[in-house]
C-alpha positions as CSV (number, residue, x, y, z in Angstrom):
1,M,-40.5,-14.1,-2.7
2,L,-39.9,-11.8,0.4
3,Q,-36.6,-10.5,0.6
4,T,-35.0,-10.4,3.9
5,P,-34.5,-6.5,4.2
6,Y,-38.1,-6.2,3.6
7,I,-38.7,-8.8,6.5
8,R,-36.5,-7.2,8.9
9,E,-38.0,-3.6,8.2
10,N,-41.5,-5.0,8.5
11,K,-41.4,-7.8,10.8
12,E,-44.5,-7.6,12.7
13,E,-46.6,-6.5,9.5
14,V,-45.4,-9.7,7.7
15,I,-46.5,-11.8,10.3
16,Q,-49.9,-10.2,10.7
17,K,-50.6,-10.0,7.1
18,L,-49.6,-13.6,6.7
19,L,-52.0,-14.8,9.4
20,K,-54.7,-13.4,6.9
21,K,-53.6,-16.9,5.1
22,N,-53.7,-18.8,8.2
23,Y,-49.6,-18.9,8.0
24,D,-48.2,-18.5,11.4
25,A,-45.0,-16.9,10.1
26,K,-43.4,-16.0,13.5
27,D,-41.1,-18.9,14.1
28,I,-39.7,-18.9,10.6
29,I,-39.3,-15.0,10.4
30,E,-37.4,-15.1,13.8
31,L,-35.2,-17.9,12.1
32,I,-34.6,-15.9,9.1
33,C,-33.4,-12.9,11.2
34,Q,-31.1,-15.2,13.2
35,K,-29.6,-16.9,10.1
36,D,-29.3,-13.4,8.5
37,D,-27.4,-12.2,11.4
38,L,-25.3,-15.0,11.7
39,R,-24.5,-14.6,7.6
40,K,-23.5,-10.9,8.3
41,E,-21.2,-11.8,11.1
42,T,-19.5,-14.5,9.1
43,Q,-19.3,-12.2,6.1
44,S,-17.7,-9.4,8.3
45,Q,-15.2,-12.2,9.6
46,L,-14.3,-13.0,6.4
47,D,-13.7,-9.7,5.2
48,D,-11.3,-9.2,8.2
49,V,-9.4,-12.4,7.5
50,L,-8.9,-11.5,3.7
51,A,-8.0,-7.8,4.7
52,Q,-5.4,-9.3,7.1
53,S,-4.1,-11.8,4.5
54,N,-3.7,-9.0,1.9
55,Q,-1.8,-6.7,4.6
56,L,0.5,-9.7,5.3
57,S,1.3,-10.4,1.6
58,K,2.3,-6.6,1.1
59,E,4.5,-6.9,4.3
60,I,6.1,-10.1,3.4
61,G,7.2,-8.4,-0.3
62,L,8.9,-5.8,2.0
63,L,10.7,-8.1,4.3
64,F,12.2,-10.1,1.8
65,K,13.3,-6.7,0.2
66,N,14.8,-5.7,3.3
67,G,16.6,-8.7,4.1
68,Q,14.4,-10.1,6.7
69,A,14.0,-13.6,5.6
70,E,13.0,-14.9,9.1
71,K,10.4,-12.4,9.6
72,A,8.9,-13.0,6.1
73,Q,8.8,-16.8,6.6
74,E,6.8,-16.2,9.9
75,A,4.4,-13.9,7.9
76,K,3.9,-16.4,5.1
77,K,3.0,-19.1,7.8
78,Q,0.5,-16.8,9.1
79,T,-0.8,-16.0,5.7
80,A,-1.2,-19.7,5.0
81,D,-3.3,-19.9,8.4
82,L,-5.4,-16.9,7.2
83,K,-6.3,-18.6,3.9
84,E,-7.4,-21.6,5.7
85,Q,-9.4,-19.6,7.8
86,S,-11.0,-17.9,4.9
87,K,-11.8,-21.2,3.2
88,S,-13.7,-22.3,6.3
89,L,-15.5,-19.0,6.5
90,G,-16.5,-19.1,2.9
91,T,-18.1,-22.5,3.0
92,T,-19.9,-21.6,6.1
93,L,-20.9,-18.5,4.5
94,Q,-22.4,-20.3,1.3
95,Q,-23.9,-22.9,3.6
96,L,-25.8,-19.9,5.3
97,Q,-26.6,-18.3,2.3
98,H,-28.1,-21.7,1.0
99,D,-30.3,-22.0,4.2
100,L,-31.5,-18.6,4.3
101,Q,-32.8,-19.2,0.4
102,D,-34.4,-22.3,1.5
103,L,-36.1,-20.5,4.5
104,L,-37.4,-17.6,2.2
105,T,-39.0,-19.8,-0.2
106,Q,-41.1,-21.5,2.5
107,I,-42.9,-18.0,3.3
108,P,-45.5,-17.0,1.0
109,N,-46.1,-13.4,-0.2
110,V,-48.1,-11.3,2.1
111,P,-51.7,-10.7,1.0
112,H,-52.8,-7.1,0.0
113,E,-54.3,-5.3,3.1
114,T,-57.7,-5.3,1.0
115,V,-57.6,-9.3,1.2
116,P,-60.4,-10.6,3.7
117,S,-59.2,-13.5,6.1
118,G,-60.1,-16.9,5.5
119,N,-59.6,-20.4,6.0
120,S,-59.7,-21.8,2.7
121,A,-60.4,-20.8,-1.0
122,D,-64.2,-21.0,-0.3
123,D,-63.5,-18.0,1.7
124,N,-62.0,-16.0,-1.2
125,E,-64.0,-13.1,-2.6
126,L,-64.3,-12.9,-6.4
127,T,-63.7,-9.3,-7.7
128,L,-63.1,-9.7,-11.1
129,E,-63.2,-12.3,-13.9
130,K,-62.0,-11.7,-17.1
131,G,-61.1,-14.4,-20.1
132,A,-60.4,-18.0,-20.1
133,I,-58.7,-19.7,-17.4
134,P,-55.7,-21.4,-19.1
135,N,-55.5,-25.3,-18.7
136,L,-51.6,-25.7,-17.7
137,G,-51.8,-29.5,-18.0
138,D,-50.1,-32.1,-15.5
139,S,-46.7,-31.0,-16.1
140,A,-47.2,-27.4,-14.6
141,M,-44.9,-26.6,-11.7
142,P,-46.3,-24.9,-8.7
143,H,-44.8,-21.2,-8.0
144,W,-43.0,-22.5,-4.9
145,E,-41.3,-24.9,-7.2
146,L,-40.4,-22.5,-9.8
147,A,-39.0,-19.9,-7.1
148,K,-36.4,-22.6,-6.2
149,K,-35.0,-22.6,-9.7
C-alpha cells in the first residue's frame, strides 16, 4: 500500500504510473492530499488545545496556593471547555485517519517503470515462469481485503 508522504512527494509520478494500469488516480490522490491536510490541521489544533489545558492546569494549582480561589475557579471552567474541545477534535482526528486509510487502500501499487501499458491481463508480458502456481482455494482473500485487516 502506498503511504501518504510518498504520494505527496511523487504525486504526478504516481498518477502517471497508475495510468499504465488504466487507473485514473488524479481525483483520489487530490482527495487524499486534502484529507491529509485536514488531518494535519486537526492534529495541530488538538495539540494547541492540549497545551493550553496543561498550562491552565499548572496555573490553577498556583492560584489556589496564592489564595486566588475565584481566578482558579474561572481557570477550571476554561479547562473543562478545553477538555470538551480536545474530545471533539480527537474524535474528528480519528475519523479523518480512518477515512484516509480507506482511501489509501483503494489505490493500487504503482507498477515498475519497465512494465508496459495494457488494457487487460492479456497485454501482460511473461518474463519469467518458475515453479508451480499454488492453488489457494475458494477461501483465499484478495490482497485489498488483506490490506484492510
